[in-house]
BAMARDO-536254 format. One record per residue: residue in three letters; x negated, y negated, z negated of N, C-alpha, C, O in turn. Coordinates in steps of 0.001 Angstrom, whole numbers, padded with zeros to 6 digits, always signed. Layout:
ALAXYZXYZXYZXYZ
...
This chain:
MET-010513+015964-002183-011825+015526-002710-011783+015533-004237-010903+014909-004830
GLU-012724+016233-004885-012751+016300-006332-013141+014949-006926-013935+014199-006359
GLN-012551+014665-008095-012852+013412-008759-014184+013517-009507-014518+014577-010037
LEU-014937+012425-009548-016197+012394-010280-015963+012543-011779-014938+012110-012307
THR-016917+013155-012448-016906+013190-013911-017781+012061-014423-018523+011440-013661
ILE-017691+011803-015703-018503+010731-016288-019991+011092-016206-020841+010209-016098
LYS-020302+012399-016258-021707+012828-016132-022243+012511-014738-023392+012098-014582
GLU-021388+012710-013719-021817+012435-012355-022009+010945-012123-022915+010541-011393
VAL-021155+010118-012744-021325+008665-012658-022660+008269-013289-023402+007452-012744
ALA-022947+008856-014435-024208+008556-015131-025410+008934-014268-026394+008198-014201
LYS-025319+010093-013606-026413+010551-012748-026623+009615-011564-027760+009301-011212
LEU-025531+009171-010951-025622+008241-009830-026286+006931-010236-027012+006319-009453
CYS-026028+006513-011469-026563+005236-011956-027951+005382-012578-028634+004387-012824
GLY-028362+006621-012831-029658+006836-013466-029669+006442-014926-030696+006010-015449
VAL-028524+006588-015594-028413+006242-017013-027759+007409-017752-027359+008396-017133
GLY-027653+007293-019062-027006+008325-019858-025502+008182-019890-024965+007124-019563
VAL-024820+009248-020285-023363+009234-020389-022894+008175-021378-021885+007508-021151
SER-023630+008024-022475-023240+007027-023493-023284+005617-022925-022479+004767-023307
THR-024228+005362-022007-024319+004035-021374-023100+003777-020499-022544+002679-020510
VAL-022683+004794-019736-021481+004662-018902-020264+004398-019777-019418+003562-019458
SER-020192+005129-020890-019069+004953-021812-019035+003541-022383-017968+002939-022500
ARG-020211+003014-022739-020256+001652-023286-019828+000628-022228-019156-000353-022544
ALA-020221+000862-020974-019838-000058-019897-018321-000056-019693-017702-001110-019540
ILE-017739+001136-019694-016297+001273-019491-015523+000588-020613-014505-000063-020375
ASN-016024+000745-021843-015311+000200-023002-015749-001212-023369-015405-001730-024432
ASN-016531-001837-022450-016962-003221-022643-017688-003426-023973-017474-004419-024668
HIS-018542-002477-024307-019292-002534-025560-020369-003619-025457-021015-003738-024416
PRO-020574-004408-026512-021560-005503-026446-023003-004998-026372-023891-005720-025918
ASP-023241-003751-026819-024604-003221-026875-024999-002581-025540-025303-001390-025479
ILE-024991-003393-024468-025396-002898-023150-025831-004077-022294-025210-005139-022320
ASN-026879-003888-021552-027408-004924-020666-026365-005267-019595-025731-004369-019039
GLU-026185-006560-019306-025157-006993-018354-025410-006445-016950-024468-006047-016264
ASP-026662-006419-016522-026981-005897-015185-026654-004414-015092-026132-003936-014084
THR-026974-003689-016177-026673-002255-016202-025165-002026-016191-024654-001154-015488
LYS-024478-002820-016975-023016-002712-017031-022412-002961-015654-021515-002233-015228
GLN-022898-003987-014957-022364-004316-013640-022647-003190-012647-021799-002864-011816
MET-023846-002594-012734-024200-001487-011853-023252-000294-012068-022793+000329-011110
VAL-022974+000002-013321-022066+001110-013646-020654+000830-013109-020030+001702-012505
MET-020161-000390-013335-018807-000733-012909-018692-000728-011386-017658-000336-010844
ASP-019750-001163-010689-019752-001137-009218-019706+000302-008710-019022+000597-007731
THR-020431+001190-009375-020436+002610-008984-019064+003235-009218-018577+004009-008393
ILE-018445+002896-010343-017101+003400-010659-016110+002979-009582-015281+003772-009137
LYS-016209+001716-009170-015306+001205-008135-015561+001883-006793-014623+002263-006092
LYS-016834+002030-006443-017198+002607-005149-016711+004039-005015-016226+004434-003954
TYR-016837+004818-006078-016495+006249-006008-015121+006570-006611-014760+007736-006778
HIS-014361+005510-006936-012983+005668-007415-012894+006538-008673-011949+007305-008854
TYR-013905+006396-009536-013846+007132-010799-012799+006503-011702-012759+005282-011858
VAL-011943+007344-012301-010907+006858-013208-011180+007402-014599-011055+008608-014814
PRO-011553+006546-015561-011777+007021-016932-010514+007655-017486-009415+007135-017296
ASN-010670+008760-018158-009524+009475-018699-009633+009522-020216-010460+010246-020770
ASN-008800+008754-020866-008874+008667-022326-008387+009938-023016-008642+010141-024203
SER-007688+010789-022274-007143+012004-022881-007841+013243-022342-007241+014317-022296
ALA-009089+013114-021935-009775+014209-021256-009798+015490-022086-009595+016577-021544
ARG-010038+015380-023374-010126+016586-024198-008820+017366-024192-008810+018585-024020
ASN-007722+016649-024382-006418+017319-024386-006080+017889-023018-005507+018973-022918
LEU-006439+017148-021948-006074+017581-020604-006807+018844-020194-006344+019566-019311
LYS-007940+019122-020815-008635+020362-020507-007837+021559-020986-007954+022648-020425
ARG-007024+021369-022021-006250+022466-022578-004818+022493-022051-004135+023513-022150
ILE-004366+021373-021492-002973+021280-021059-002908+021077-019556-003467+020114-019031
ASP-002233+021975-018866-002061+021844-017424-000748+021108-017181+000329+021656-017416
SER-000839+019884-016715+000347+019035-016571+001092+019337-015279+000519+019257-014192
ASN+002365+019684-015398+003223+019885-014228+003971+018591-013943+005147+018453-014276
THR+003284+017659-013331+003853+016334-013086+003742+015964-011617+002692+016134-010997
ILE+004845+015454-011064+004841+014923-009703+005169+013437-009783+006137+013033-010428
ALA+004360+012644-009128+004561+011190-009140+005174+010737-007819+004819+011224-006746
VAL+006093+009805-007928+006663+009149-006749+006189+007702-006777+006547+006941-007676
LEU+005384+007330-005789+004886+005959-005686+005769+005207-004708+005862+005573-003536
ILE+006411+004165-005184+007383+003451-004364+006900+002041-004070+006579+001274-004977
LYS+006855+001717-002786+006451+000380-002359+007710-000346-001890+008316+000037-000890
GLY+008096-001380-002604+009335-002079-002292+010471-001600-003169+011536-001240-002669
ILE+010249-001591-004495+011213-001026-005428+012534-001786-005432+013556-001250-005860
SER+012522-003047-004952+013754-003832-004914+014651-003428-003753+015803-003856-003679
ASN+014132-002610-002849+014904-002196-001675+015953-001168-002086+015587-000075-002520
PRO+017262-001482-001961+018308-000539-002381+018323+000735-001558+018956+001713-001955
PHE+017637+000749-000417+017576+001946+000417+017003+003127-000363+017373+004274-000114
PHE+016097+002849-001311+015409+003917-002023+016201+004490-003199+015838+005544-003722
THR+017270+003823-003624+017975+004220-004845+018460+005657-004791+018177+006435-005701
ASP+019191+006029-003736+019702+007391-003620+018571+008404-003565+018677+009489-004137
MET+017493+008057-002883+016382+008985-002721+015704+009262-004061+015340+010401-004353
ILE+015536+008224-004872+014896+008396-006178+015724+009320-007060+015168+010147-007784
GLN+017038+009191-007007+017923+010064-007789+017745+011522-007381+017707+012409-008234
VAL+017635+011767-006076+017417+013135-005587+016062+013650-006035+015948+014790-006487
PHE+015028+012815-005914+013688+013213-006336+013685+013647-007807+013180+014715-008154
GLU+014257+012799-008654+014251+013102-010087+015018+014388-010381+014571+015220-011171
ARG+016176+014544-009741+016998+015737-009975+016268+017013-009560+016231+017986-010312
GLU+015692+017001-008366+015058+018205-007842+013746+018523-008556+013405+019692-008738
ILE+013023+017507-008954+011751+017730-009659+011999+018309-011046+011338+019267-011448
THR+012944+017735-011775+013246+018237-013128+013892+019617-013067+013724+020424-013982
LYS+014627+019889-011997+015250+021216-011826+014182+022304-011762+014410+023438-012183
LYS+013008+021942-011227+011893+022887-011115+011035+022912-012384+009964+023519-012409
LYS+011526+022239-013444+010813+022180-014727+009501+021396-014634+008559+021651-015384
TYR+009455+020445-013708+008310+019555-013589+008679+018194-014177+009855+017840-014266
SER+007671+017451-014570+007893+016085-015040+007907+015138-013839+007235+015378-012836
PHE+008676+014067-013958+008849+013093-012881+008303+011752-013332+008701+011237-014377
VAL+007390+011180-012551+006828+009864-012854+007100+008942-011668+006750+009265-010533
LEU+007722+007802-011931+007993+006807-010888+007034+005649-011079+007009+005022-012139
GLN+006247+005366-010057+005237+004298-010128+005513+003244-009071+005516+003547-007878
HIS+005745+002012-009496+005957+000908-008571+004614+000405-008056+003693+000166-008836
VAL+004510+000246-006749+003303-000285-006119+003633-001653-005530+004533-001778-004699
GLU+002907-002665-005962+003130-004008-005429+002760-004054-003946+001943-003261-003478
GLU+003370-004993-003212+003132-005068-001772+001663-005345-001440+001180-004946-000380
PHE+000956-006026-002340-000443-006360-002069-001389-005232-002502-002582-005293-002204
GLU-000888-004216-003192-001729-003140-003688-001939-002049-002633-001105-001844-001751
ASP-003067-001365-002750-003369-000202-001919-002786+001022-002621-003249+001398-003698
GLU-001770+001647-002017-001078+002745-002686-001958+003970-002903-001727+004733-003841
VAL-002971+004173-002048-003874+005309-002235-004740+005093-003472-004967+006024-004244
ASP-005222+003866-003663-006003+003561-004869-005158+003767-006126-005637+004306-007124
VAL-003899+003332-006069-002992+003528-007207-002791+005020-007453-002784+005469-008599
ALA-002628+005784-006374-002410+007230-006503-003617+007925-007113-003467+008829-007935
ILE-004809+007507-006716-006036+008114-007248-006132+007884-008751-006469+008798-009503
ARG-005838+006668-009183-005863+006372-010628-004838+007205-011377-005126+007790-012421
LEU-003627+007246-010817-002540+007969-011466-002817+009467-011511-002508+010138-012496
GLU-003397+009976-010446-003735+011409-010362-004657+011817-011505-004484+012873-012113
LYS-005624+010978-011782-006588+011268-012849-005957+011119-014231-006177+011945-015117
GLU-005177+010064-014402-004589+009782-015707-003529+010799-016107-003437+011179-017274
LYS-002725+011241-015135-001586+012116-015430-001833+013580-015074-000987+014430-015351
ARG-002978+013885-014464-003262+015234-013988-002104+015743-013126-001486+016764-013427
LEU-001832+015016-012062-000677+015304-011211-000833+016610-010452-001943+017059-010164
LYS+000321+017212-010133+000358+018373-009257+000684+017961-007823+000366+018685-006879
GLY+001317+016801-007659+001673+016341-006329+002095+014889-006341+002427+014330-007386
ILE+002079+014279-005152+002420+012856-005018+003356+012665-003831+003139+013235-002762
VAL+004400+011855-004025+005271+011432-002930+005064+009934-002738+005218+009151-003676
PHE+004719+009548-001527+004619+008129-001186+005936+007721-000540+006298+008232+000521
LEU+006647+006805-001178+007940+006354-000673+007791+004925-000158+007649+003986-000941
GLY+007823+004767+001175+007581+003458+001763+006088+003181+001866+005283+003802+001172
GLY+005724+002243+002740+004315+001899+002921+003533+003028+003570+004115+003920+004187
LEU+002240+002989+003433+001316+004049+003822+001461+004534+005261+002001+005615+005496
SER+000992+003758+006210+000975+004253+007589-000291+003833+008331-000462+004157+009506
ASN-001172+003118+007649-002373+002637+008342-003668+002974+007606-004686+002305+007785
HIS-003619+004022+006771-004833+004443+006083-005601+005460+006925-005012+006169+007740
THR-006895+005525+006727-007718+006471+007467-007645+007851+006817-007286+007987+005648
ALA-007994+008865+007601-008030+010227+007078-009036+010323+005926-008802+011025+004942
GLU-010164+009602+006065-011180+009622+005017-010636+009079+003702-010957+009580+002625
LYS-009806+008044+003812-009207+007455+002617-008288+008457+001930-008347+008630+000713
LEU-007436+009118+002717-006473+010062+002159-007153+011304+001589-006606+011954+000698
GLU-008331+011637+002093-009062+012805+001597-009546+012617+000164-009971+013577-000479
GLN-009483+011399-000333-009860+011151-001720-008830+011718-002694-009114+011884-003880
LEU-007635+012013-002187-006600+012605-003028-006864+014101-003169-007049+014805-002177
ALA-006880+014571-004401-007220+015974-004665-005995+016857-004817-006129+018058-005053
VAL-004797+016287-004688-003567+017073-004830-002713+016903-003577-002918+015951-002823
PRO-001751+017811-003336-000872+017684-002170-000051+016400-002242+000310+015943-003326
PHE+000243+015819-001071+001087+014628-001041+001968+014660+000204+001617+015253+001223
VAL+003126+014001+000091+004070+013879+001195+004414+012407+001360+004677+011713+000378
ILE+004412+011934+002589+004797+010559+002887+006252+010579+003337+006600+011268+004296
SER+007100+009827+002647+008526+009852+002929+008997+008511+003482+008595+007453+002996
THR+009847+008562+004494+010499+007426+005177+009568+006665+006106+009971+005646+006667
VAL+008342+007123+006286+007401+006462+007187+006854+007481+008172+006424+008562+007770
ASN+006864+007147+009463+006291+008023+010470+004770+007916+010386+004181+006920+010803
ALA+004151+008952+009843+002714+008913+009582+001919+009739+010579+000842+010241+010258
ALA+002447+009878+011779+001784+010690+012797+000370+010195+013079-000528+010992+013351
ALA+000174+008885+013014-001138+008307+013324-002202+008688+012299-003397+008540+012556
LEU-001765+009182+011133-002714+009524+010087-003334+010905+010288-004267+011271+009573
GLY-002833+011669+011244-003413+012987+011503-002387+014091+011442-001374+013975+010752
GLN-002649+015162+012164-001714+016280+012254-001509+017005+010931-000462+017615+010715
ASP-002502+016943+010043-002390+017653+008772-001630+016865+007719-001383+017365+006622
CYS-001264+015651+008044-000562+014798+007088+000909+015202+007011+001578+015316+008038
ALA+001412+015417+005795+002808+015835+005609+003704+014614+005474+003428+013723+004670
TYR+004780+014568+006262+005709+013445+006152+007119+013851+006550+007325+014803+007303
VAL+008087+013102+006024+009514+013274+006325+010065+011892+006644+009940+010975+005832
THR+010669+011733+007809+011091+010392+008220+012102+010463+009353+012524+011549+009749
VAL+012485+009319+009867+013166+009211+011153+012187+008541+012107+011184+007968+011682
ASP+012484+008618+013386+011649+007937+014377+012145+006496+014475+013115+006212+015177
ASP+011469+005591+013765+011935+004209+013696+011903+003515+015052+012740+002656+015325
VAL+010955+003874+015896+010913+003276+017237+012144+003695+018021+012827+002858+018612
ARG+012423+004985+018026+013569+005507+018778+014891+004964+018245+015758+004560+019021
GLU+015045+004954+016920+016320+004526+016334+016538+003024+016512+017664+002580+016739
SER+015466+002246+016409+015578+000811+016641+015940+000548+018097+016763-000316+018399
CYS+015321+001300+018985+015633+001193+020414+017101+001516+020660+017758+000872+021478
LYS+017613+002520+019947+019026+002922+020071+019948+001759+019726+020937+001518+020418
MET+019623+001041+018657+020454-000094+018243+020437-001205+019284+021489-001731+019649
VAL+019252-001565+019763+019146-002671+020706+019742-002301+022065+020287-003160+022757
GLU+019640-001044+022443+020304-000579+023666+021809-000780+023555+022457-001216+024507
TYR+022360-000462+022390+023801-000670+022165+024169-002148+022311+025160-002490+022955
LEU+023362-003013+021708+023635-004451+021780+023532-004953+023216+024317-005804+023634
CYS+022574-004434+023966+022435-004827+025371+023636-004355+026191+024120-005071+027067
ARG+024104-003157+025898+025283-002658+026616+026532-003472+026291+027489-003497+027064
CYS+026509-004131+025145+027618-005025+024775+027518-006373+025492+028377-007239+025322
GLY+026487-006540+026275+026342-007764+027050+025407-008797+026455+025229-009872+027026
HIS+024807-008488+025317+023886-009442+024682+022549-009444+025412+021982-008386+025687
ARG+022055-010621+025722+020769-010766+026387+019802-011613+025552+018587-011538+025734
LYS+020338-012398+024658+019507-013234+023779+019684-012729+022350+020473-013256+021566
ILE+018916-011688+022048+019020-011000+020759+017853-011413+019870+016698-011112+020170
ALA+018159-012099+018783+017118-012482+017819+016841-011304+016899+017738-010517+016597
MET+015605-011189+016460+015262-010116+015516+014613-010680+014268+013729-011532+014346
LEU+015059-010196+013112+014443-010534+011834+013490-009398+011507+013921-008292+011182
SER+012197-009672+011591+011182-008618+011508+010257-008839+010321+010268-009896+009691
ALA+009452-007814+010028+008438-007920+008977+007291-008793+009470+007253-009178+010639
GLY+006363-009100+008581+005234-009955+008930+004308-009317+009952+004366-008109+010181
ARG+003457-010127+010562+002553-009642+011604+001574-008592+011087+001122-007737+011848
GLU+001246-008652+009802+000267-007716+009258+000884-006352+008956+000163-005409+008629
ASP+002199-006239+009060+002870-004984+008754+002477-003905+009764+002538-004121+010974
ALA+002073-002736+009248+001697-001618+010122+002580-000410+009856+002228+000724+010183
SER+003742-000679+009250+004628+000407+008855+005932+000329+009635+005927+000089+010842
ILE+007058+000534+008938+008350+000596+009623+008707-000707+010328+009402-000687+011343
GLY+008239-001844+009803+008544-003131+010426+008018-003212+011845+008728-003627+012760
SER+006762-002810+012022+006159-002863+013355+006800-001839+014283+006930-002085+015482
GLN+007202-000692+013737+007831+000344+014555+009225-000082+015030+009605+000187+016169
ARG+009974-000739+014160+011302-001216+014557+011193-002354+015566+012031-002475+016460
LEU+010180-003174+015428+009941-004224+016420+009557-003600+017761+009975-004082+018814
GLU+008777-002547+017726+008397-001856+018959+009627-001292+019666+009732-001357+020891
GLY+010562-000735+018880+011803-000218+019460+012639-001322+020086+013258-001123+021132
TYR+012656-002478+019451+013344-003665+019975+012768-004054+021331+013508-004289+022286
LYS+011436-004121+021406+010779-004491+022662+011048-003459+023759+011279-003806+024917
LYS+011013-002205+023373+011211-001122+024344+012597-001192+024972+012742-001008+026180
ALA+013622-001460+024151+014995-001541+024664+015165-002743+025589+015816-002641+026629
LEU+014585-003873+025217+014666-005055+026074+014053-004768+027447+014603-005141+028483
GLU+012917-004106+027425+012240-003781+028684+013109-002877+029557+013170-003050+030775
GLN+013772-001922+028931+014629-001001+029681+015776-001728+030366+016248-001300+031420
PHE+016224-002830+029769+017336-003598+030340+016846-004793+031156+017643-005641+031556
GLY+015542-004863+031402+014997-005936+032222+015066-007298+031570+015134-008319+032255
ILE+015049-007318+030230+015119-008581+029483+013714-008956+029006+013047-008149+028359
ALA+013276-010136+029310+011939-010578+028918+011858-010766+027396+012762-011331+026780
TYR+010774-010288+026812+010548-010459+025381+010229-011917+025083+009357-012508+025722
ASP+010931-012499+024117+010753-013900+023746+010304-013972+022288+011089-013718+021375
GLU+009045-014317+022083+008478-014366+020738+009238-015334+019829+009281-015141+018614
GLU+009835-016371+020413+010550-017364+019607+011847-016801+019015+012410-017381+018086
LEU+012312-015689+019545+013516-015058+019001+013195-014074+017879+014106-013526+017258
VAL+011918-013848+017617+011501-012943+016545+011067-013774+015347+010128-014565+015439
ARG+011743-013594+014241+011437-014344+013024+010818-013409+011998+011356-012344+011698
ARG+009674-013829+011465+008886-012987+010560+009188-013311+009103+009416-014468+008750
THR+009188-012295+008271+009549-012464+006866+008603-013404+006123+007425-013538+006457
LYS+009169-014049+005101+008423-014992+004262+007802-014250+003076+008457-013418+002448
ASP+006542-014553+002774+005841-013870+001697+006465-014135+000332+006307-013331-000587
ARG+007167-015249+000191+007698-015600-001125+008901-014744-001522+009341-014792-002670
TYR+009429-013969-000589+010555-013077-000879+010159-011633-000593+009278-011389+000232
PRO+010804-010663-001269+010585-009253-000898+010885-009059+000582+011825-009654+001108
THR+010092-008232+001254+010123-008146+002716+011509-007937+003303+011941-008715+004154
TYR+012217-006899+002863+013488-006543+003506+014701-007000+002685+015720-006313+002625
SER+014573-008146+002071+015589-008633+001136+016631-009539+001786+016441-010030+002899
MET+017742-009750+001067+018783-010689+001495+018209-012101+001581+018551-012869+002480
GLU+017330-012430+000632+016733-013767+000619+015968-014041+001914+016060-015127+002485
ASN+015209-013033+002368+014473-013207+003614+015427-013314+004797+015219-014128+005697
GLY+016468-012495+004792+017451-012566+005875+018108-013925+005961+018336-014451+007050
TYR+018412-014491+004804+019051-015814+004751+018084-016891+005253+018441-017715+006095
ALA+016848-016870+004722+015866-017903+005080+015525-017866+006574+015416-018915+007208
LEU+015360-016674+007132+014983-016555+008538+016115-016980+009459+015877-017595+010498
THR+017345-016654+009082+018486-017047+009913+018700-018558+009867+019011-019182+010882
LYS+018532-019131+008694+018638-020585+008552+017578-021266+009420+017857-022263+010086
GLU+016376-020725+009406+015283-021243+010225+015612-021112+011712+015339-022019+012498
LEU+016192-019992+012082+016560-019746+013472+017617-020740+013952+017511-021291+015048
LEU+018629-020962+013127+019683-021914+013487+019120-023331+013627+019480-024060+014552
GLU+018244-023710+012710+017678-025060+012730+016729-025270+013907+016484-026405+014315
SER+016198-024182+014449+015267-024297+015567+015962-024711+016858+015320-025223+017775
GLY+017262-024492+016929+018010-024811+018137+017851-023770+019233+018356-023948+020341
LYS+017148-022678+018924+016944-021611+019898+018279-020902+020160+019000-020555+019225
GLU+018593-020696+021429+019872-020081+021772+019811-018566+021601+018857-017919+022034
PHE+020837-018010+020966+020951-016558+020793+022423-016204+020583+023221-017053+020187
THR+022770-014961+020845+024159-014514+020648+024266-013442+019576+025363-013119+019121
CYS+023134-012895+019175+023145-011760+018255+021888-011771+017402+020821-012185+017856
ILE+022020-011312+016160+020869-011131+015270+020768-009656+014926+021732-009042+014469
TYR+019585-009095+015153+019292-007720+014750+018290-007794+013603+017149-008214+013793
ALA+018722-007384+012410+017868-007448+011223+017219-006095+010957+017825-005054+011210
SER+015997-006105+010451+015242-004876+010210+015762-004066+009034+015292-002954+008796
SER+016727-004608+008294+017356-003867+007198+018765-004400+006988+019075-005520+007393
ASP+019615-003603+006359+020977-004045+006067+020980-005205+005082+021806-006111+005189
SER+020062-005182+004126+019991-006288+003156+019694-007598+003866+020294-008626+003552
MET+018769-007568+004824+018464-008765+005602+019674-009184+006437+019920-010375+006623
ALA+020425-008209+006936+021615-008518+007729+022665-009235+006890+023323-010158+007370
VAL+022823-008812+005639+023767-009482+004733+023324-010922+004499+024146-011838+004515
GLY+022020-011122+004282+021506-012481+004119+021735-013315+005356+022039-014504+005260
ALA+021590-012698+006531+021822-013407+007794+023274-013835+007910+023566-014950+008341
CYS+024186-012947+007525+025619-013279+007572+025940-014466+006674+026703-015354+007054
LYS+025356-014474+005486+025581-015576+004542+025110-016904+005129+025793-017921+005007
ALA+023938-016890+005768+023405-018113+006376+024309-018596+007507+024523-019798+007663
LEU+024833-017669+008289+025741-018046+009381+027038-018619+008838+027537-019626+009340
PHE+027582-017980+007814+028817-018483+007212+028613-019871+006614+029465-020748+006759
ASP+027471-020068+005935+027169-021370+005329+027036-022460+006386+027257-023639+006107
ALA+026673-022054+007606+026528-023015+008711+027847-023210+009461+027899-023885+010489
GLY+028910-022604+008926+030230-022770+009542+030464-021878+010749+031366-022141+011545
LYS+029662-020823+010897+029794-019922+012042+030667-018719+011678+030832-018378+010506
ARG+031216-018092+012709+032051-016908+012513+031319-015665+013029+030543-015716+013983
ILE+031603-014550+012352+031027-013263+012752+032182-012293+013014+032997-012084+012115
PRO+032285-011707+014175+031346-011741+015294+031720-012727+016410+031107-012712+017477
GLN+032724-013584+016166+033194-014461+017246+032100-015385+017777+031976-015580+018986
ASP+031311-015949+016868+030233-016853+017292+028909-016110+017458+028183-016325+018428
TYR+028608-015245+016512+027365-014464+016564+027632-013042+016083+028374-012826+015125
SER+027021-012087+016756+027036-010707+016271+025833-010502+015355+024801-011153+015515
VAL+025979-009588+014393+024893-009263+013464+024810-007748+013318+025825-007078+013125
ALA+023602-007217+013412+023378-005780+013230+022242-005560+012250+021343-006393+012133
GLY+022283-004433+011541+021243-004113+010560+020628-002758+010823+020702-002218+011927
TYR+020008-002216+009764+019322-000924+009888+019226-000313+008497+018836-001004+007555
ASP+019560+000928+008345+019417+001744+007123+020685+002515+006787+020611+003674+006380
GLY+021872+001875+006955+023112+002563+006604+023414+002517+005126+023894+003502+004565
LEU+023143+001395+004478+023453+001238+003055+024955+001103+002842+025692+000743+003760
SER+025396+001394+001628+026825+001259+001304+027304-000170+001509+028440-000395+001927
ILE+026432-001141+001212+026837-002541+001353+027209-002865+002791+028031-003749+003030
ALA+026618-002164+003751+026929-002411+005158+028364-002021+005468+029029-002671+006274
ALA+028843-000954+004825+030213-000482+005061+031241-001331+004330+032344-001540+004835
TYR+030890-001825+003136+031862-002544+002312+031796-004062+002472+032642-004785+001945
TYR+030797-004535+003195+030718-005972+003474+031838-006349+004435+032346-005496+005163
GLU+032223-007616+004442+033270-008084+005361+032712-009191+006246+032392-010268+005741
PRO+032583-008958+007557+032933-007717+008245+031893-006621+008015+030732-006901+007721
SER+032329-005371+008155+031381-004260+008011+030276-004417+009051+030511-004869+010172
ILE+029065-004031+008650+027893-004322+009481+027515-003126+010353+027381-002004+009867
THR+027349-003384+011629+026839-002368+012552+025405-002030+012140+024583-002924+011943
THR+025113-000742+012012+023823-000354+011449+023345+000991+011991+024080+001698+012680
ILE+022118+001320+011669+021547+002649+011917+021523+003365+010571+020793+002971+009661
ARG+022320+004410+010453+022428+005110+009171+021398+006236+009104+021443+007191+009880
GLN+020474+006099+008162+019483+007153+007936+020029+008163+006920+020676+007766+005951
PRO+019777+009461+007126+020266+010493+006191+019377+010543+004949+018559+011451+004800
ARG+019541+009572+004069+018620+009388+002948+018531+010606+002027+017436+011066+001705
ARG+019671+011118+001610+019668+012245+000668+019045+013494+001296+018274+014210+000656
GLU+019394+013739+002559+018827+014911+003242+017304+014766+003377+016561+015734+003219
MET+016863+013557+003669+015433+013313+003779+014734+013490+002432+013631+014032+002365
ALA+015379+013032+001364+014800+013176+000024+014694+014646-000366+013677+015077-000909
GLU+015746+015414-000087+015719+016842-000409+014636+017563+000382+013945+018432-000150
ALA+014490+017201+001660+013457+017816+002494+012066+017444+001998+011146+018260+002047
THR+011916+016213+001521+010626+015751+001002+010186+016580-000203+009038+017019-000276
ILE+011101+016789-001141+010756+017527-002346+010528+019008-002039+009640+019631-002621
LYS+011320+019569-001133+011093+020966-000740+009700+021120-000134+008975+022063-000452
LEU+009334+020181+000747+008018+020216+001356+006930+020048+000300+005881+020687+000377
MET+007183+019184-000688+006214+018967-001756+005905+020268-002489+004739+020601-002701
PHE+006950+021008-002880+006742+022262-003607+006157+023354-002710+005407+024209-003181
ASP+006494+023327-001438+005888+024276-000499+004379+024039-000400+003593+024983-000326
LEU+003995+022767-000402+002566+022438-000356+001855+022876-001633+000739+023394-001590
ILE+002516+022662-002769+001930+023072-004048+001718+024579-004068+000706+025065-004572
LYS+002689+025321-003512+002593+026793-003480+001804+027300-002281+001654+028505-002083
LYS+001296+026343-001471+000494+026665-000279+001243+027541+000711+000687+028487+001269
LYS+002515+027211+000920+003296+027991+001886+004110+027094+002833+005132+027514+003375
ALA+003643+025867+003018+004359+024941+003906+004146+025350+005359+003013+025430+005835
ALA+005255+025607+006059+005171+026012+007466+005226+024809+008404+004499+024750+009396
ASN+006096+023852+008082+006278+022669+008929+006035+021415+008096+006859+021045+007260
LYS+004903+020770+008331+004537+019623+007506+005135+018313+007981+005160+017340+007228
GLN+005617+018268+009217+006181+017031+009761+007653+017244+010118+007985+018103+010935
GLN+008520+016461+009504+009952+016588+009766+010519+015217+010131+010412+014266+009358
ILE+011120+015128+011315+011716+013876+011780+013228+014068+011923+013687+014895+012712
PHE+013991+013298+011154+015441+013408+011152+016066+012478+012201+015460+011488+012612
GLU+017252+012810+012613+018021+011962+013528+018871+010998+012706+019493+011397+011721
ALA+018897+009753+013104+019764+008760+012455+021009+008545+013316+021094+009039+014441
GLU+021968+007801+012772+023268+007629+013441+023591+006146+013626+023480+005356+012690
LEU+023988+005785+014831+024458+004426+015085+025890+004308+014578+026778+005024+015039
VAL+026112+003405+013630+027451+003189+013067+027912+001792+013465+027328+000797+013035
VAL+028943+001717+014273+029440+000435+014762+030447-000139+013769+031449+000503+013452
GLY+030181-001340+013283+031076-002013+012354+031728-003219+013000+031702-003375+014221
GLY+032311-004067+012171+033021-005237+012672+032143-006454+012904+032637-007503+013318
SER+030829-006328+012641+029942-007499+012744+029405-007725+014152+028741-008729+014408
THR+029687-006802+015063+029226-006973+016451+030417-006892+017392+031410-006223+017109
ARG+030299-007583+018510+031357-007508+019518+030735-007504+020904+029590-007915+021095
SER+031511-007033+021857+031054-007011+023248+031306-008348+023899+032359-008955+023701
LEU+030346-008808+024672+030523-010044+025439+031094-009747+026815+031396-010673+027568
GLN+031248-008471+027157+031735-008093+028482+033146-008587+028718+033511-008934+029841
GLU+033946-008619+027650+035343-009047+027813+035452-010481+028284+036428-010866+028928
ASN+034417-011285+027948+034441-012688+028392+034136-012849+029890+034362-013897+030495
GLN+033605-011743+030454+033214-011830+031861+034261-011223+032788+034126-011276+034011
GLU+035314-010642+032190+036361-010007+032983+037406-011028+033436+038366-010667+034118
């Protein structure tokens, strides 16, 4: 969808271009009602004022932006390094834009697209519940990375793992180890992205093993902490222990949350895995070097990042053959989980 010009905004409002300009720049020489009408129109049609419009007409910017939701998540660190390396290798400029959890990443992308004259956009994290109409407002190619965006439409380009399948794989492993009371540290109820998909995989595995889903064993992240953080893992595990709810294992939606869970268990005088098993998701380095090493689902982050950028440039050159790529993840068994079967022999 092409972006509106200032002339088109003026036409929609029935005023002159100079009036729109005065409204944008908060000039005192403009009627308040007229100013409000102009600003409402700008918001409705997602017009982004461009202070460098004259220069941008002469300069074609080769810039790709990476919009990251959850910048504190260490899972993204390796991927960002690959993005920057591959983008600069192609003689393009690289822009990293942090999107707050409460922000709409498409709105941020639309603003950035206009300001930077982008050639392409990578959405890293977030973005799985927008409508096709919303995404059509973007006038440049985009790729959604690390999120299964199948629900957004067949034409949507994305690179990810199947979070439902991989989460199910982890919980199936825990069930085969004899665990029947598996607590899960999950994202909030409003989450429509990887958090909800990993919870779905958890439920699916329980059903396969004939285990009834228990809502009291699912602990939702606290808004005061970053969603997949150690702080949330610690707070939720502490809450779980204080509830008196019986469980033998904690499955955390991220490795960072799993580390926080381990800390809470240790602070409560518990042993891992003798008293409780703990499992995570992502395959971060901290999972391997933590003591005990954490059982996790290792995602091929670098390979996914490289595939994302290749797809991005294929879209720019209009030669993308396969817009949807789903990678296989790996179950890595560490020292944080144990089988309960030995106790039954």
